[in-house]
N, C-alpha and C positions, 0 to 999 in steps of 0.2 A: 496883874501882868496880862498883856495882850496875847491872843491866840498866836502861836508861832508857826512860821513856815517850816515845813518838814524837810528832812534830808531826803535824798533819793536812793533807792535800792533796786538794783537789777537782780531779780531772783527767778530762776527757771526761765530766763529769757524775757521776763516782763519787767517794765519800768514801774516801780511802785513808790508811794509815799512811805516814809519811815519816821516814826515818832520816837527816835532814839538818837543819841549824839555820841557815837564811839570816839570821835576825834577829841572830844573834851577829855576823855580818859588819857589819851596820849599827852595832851598839854599838861594835865595834872602830873603825869609820870615824869616828864622832862622838866617841869617846874616853870615853864614859860609858854606864852602864846604870842603869835605875831601881832603887831600893832594894827589890827584891822579897824577900819572906820565903821562907825555905826551908820547903818543905812535907814532903818526905820524900826518902830517898836515891835513889829512882827518878826524881827530877826535879832534877838538879844545876843545870840552867840556871834553875830556879825559875819557869818559865812554859811554857805550851803555846800555840803559834801555830797558826792555821788559815790555810791558803794556798789559792790558786786559780790555775790557769792558764786564762786566757780570751783568746781571739784571740792565742795564742802569747805572752802577756805573763804574768809572774808577779806576783801581788798577795798581800799579806797582808790578810786580811779579818776576822781575829779574834785576840784574845789573852786568855788566862785566866791570872790570877796574883793573888796577894795581896801587898799592900804590907806593910812592917814594922809599920805602925800598925794593921793588921788590915782596912783598907779594900780593896775589890775593885779590881783593875787591869783595864784594857781596852785596846783599840787606841788609844783617845783619850789614855791615859796617856802613851804613847810618841810619838804623832803627834796633838797637840791639834787641828791644823787639818784632819785627815783621819780622822774617827772611824769610817768605814765601810769604807774600802778604800785601800790605798797601793800604788802601783806600785813594785816592788822593783828599781829601776834600779841600786841599789848592789851587787846580787848577781851574781857570775859564778862558776860552778862546776857541780858535778853534784849533782842531787837523787837520792837513792836511795830507791826505793819497793819494799819487799819484797812479793811476791805468792805466793799459793798456800799450801800446808800448811807449817807450821813443821817443819823437818827436823833442826835442831840448836839447842838452847837453850844459850846461853852467858850466864852471870850477870855480864856486864860490858859496859857501854856499849851499842852497837848491833851487837854481835858475833854475835847469833843469826842463823841462816840459814833462809830459806824456800826453797821449790822454785825460785823465780827472783827476780831483782831487775830492776826497771825502772829505768834511769838516764835522767834528763832533763838534758840539757846546757843551761845557761842562760848567756847573755852579756849583761851589763848589763840584766838583767831580762827578756830575750827568749829564748824557747825556740828553740834552734838545732839540736838533735839529740836523738835517742832511741836507746836500746839496751837489749837484754834479755840478761841473763846467766842461764843455767840453772845452778843450783847442785847439787852432789852432795857426798856425804861420801866423802873419800878413804880409802884403805886404812889410812893412818896417822893416823886421826882423833884418837887419844889423844895423838899428838905435835903436834897442831895443824895437820896437813896436811889441807886441805879440798879438795884436787883443784884442777884448773885449769878455771875456768868457760869456757864457749864464748860468744863474742859473736855474737848471732844477727841483729840488725837494726841498721841505721843510718837516720837520717832523711834 
């Protein structure tokens, strides 16, 4: 698999890359996904979502995609009654936000590593915890051993 384009997350007023796909959880829950056109191998999910955490709530606030008929898709395509913002109460899990300098590029999924990863724990759309993992390259990097990261903070 090719390295994938990240989702976007606005957190504490900063626009960040996010290596998580909360909208796919919604599509699994409702049992269908819009007929998005495939644009390239770096975007297997066929869309890029923009997310925001505001008042400890996770919202999807934007969606960029192209439909198979060539028309532009937007948030309104998926949520016709909520074209500007949708509270992601369907999502529970961790959002991974890479931060700092890229220290290891891996041409597969979200496997590349930055200096640290911010993890945001979400329960039914609510931010319930945060953690930072400092990443390093292990001695056996060629064998895929990336070392054991250290958890630094909890909310």
